[in-house]
C-alpha positions in Angstrom: 78.1 36.7 51.8 80.6 35.0 54.1 78.1 35.3 57.0 75.5 33.5 55.0 77.9 30.6 54.3 78.8 30.5 58.0 75.1 30.5 58.9 74.4 27.6 56.6 77.3 25.6 57.9 76.3 26.3 61.5 72.7 25.2 60.8 73.8 22.0 59.2 76.3 21.3 62.0 73.7 21.7 64.7 71.1 19.8 62.7 73.6 16.9 62.5 74.0 17.0 66.3 70.2 16.9 66.8 69.9 14.0 64.4 72.6 12.1 66.1 70.8 12.3 69.5 67.2 12.1 68.2 66.2 15.7 68.7 64.3 18.0 66.4 66.7 19.1 63.7 65.3 22.5 62.8 65.1 23.7 66.4 68.8 23.2 66.8 69.5 24.7 63.4 67.7 27.9 64.4 69.6 27.8 67.7 72.8 27.8 65.8 71.7 30.8 63.7 70.6 32.7 66.9 73.9 32.0 68.6 75.9 33.2 65.6 73.9 36.3 65.1 73.9 37.0 68.9 77.7 36.7 69.0 78.0 39.0 66.0 75.7 41.6 67.5 77.5 41.4 70.9 80.9 41.8 69.3 79.8 44.7 67.1 78.2 46.4 70.0 81.3 46.0 72.2 83.6 47.1 69.5 81.4 50.1 68.6 81.2 51.2 72.3 85.0 50.7 72.7 85.8 52.7 69.6 83.4 55.5 70.5 84.7 55.8 74.1 88.3 55.8 73.0 87.8 58.3 70.2 84.5 60.2 70.4 82.9 60.9 67.0 84.9 58.3 65.2 81.9 56.3 64.3 80.5 59.2 62.3 83.3 58.8 59.7 83.4 55.0 59.3 83.0 53.5 55.9 80.5 50.7 55.1 83.1 48.4 53.7 82.0 44.8 54.0 85.4 43.2 54.5 87.7 44.6 57.2 89.9 43.2 59.9 87.2 43.8 62.5 84.7 41.8 60.4 87.2 38.9 60.2 87.8 39.0 64.0 84.0 39.1 64.5 83.5 36.1 62.3 86.2 34.1 64.1 84.8 34.9 67.5 81.3 34.0 66.4 82.4 30.7 65.0 84.3 30.0 68.2 81.2 30.7 70.2 79.0 28.5 68.0 81.6 25.7 68.2 81.9 26.0 72.0 78.2 25.8 72.6 78.1 22.8 70.2 80.6 21.0 72.3 78.7 21.9 75.4 75.5 20.5 74.0 77.2 17.4 72.7 78.6 16.6 76.1 75.3 17.2 77.7 73.4 14.9 75.3 76.0 12.2 75.8 75.5 12.4 79.6 71.7 12.2 79.1 72.1 9.1 76.9 74.3 7.4 79.5 71.8 8.1 82.3 68.8 6.7 80.3 68.6 2.9 80.2 68.2 1.6 76.8 64.9 0.1 75.6 66.4 -3.4 75.6 67.3 -3.2 79.3 63.8 -2.2 80.2 62.4 -5.2 78.3 64.4 -7.7 80.3 62.1 -9.8 82.4 58.9 -8.9 80.5 57.1 -12.0 79.4 56.0 -12.3 75.8 52.4 -13.1 75.2 
């Protein structure tokens, strides 16, 4: 349930970024979902491998509890990854806007008919 709330928030956060810079909102919303799920998968895979290497057979006896300390850490890491990529994209879009001359500048010197 918490992951769904985080996914909705990430989608809206990235869609707002896309709207701010005139990009397609749903593309960036789906990007946010993919980044979050990818970070969750990578964290889970790394933790599972670490746990199995350190204590072979320990994954056979794990419970399917939905709220554990490991889940909390995974959520925090995934949120940090989503936020970091958001800041990266925001800086990149700001640089693109600075490099593009505005429409008004391009119209200087054009005679009206």
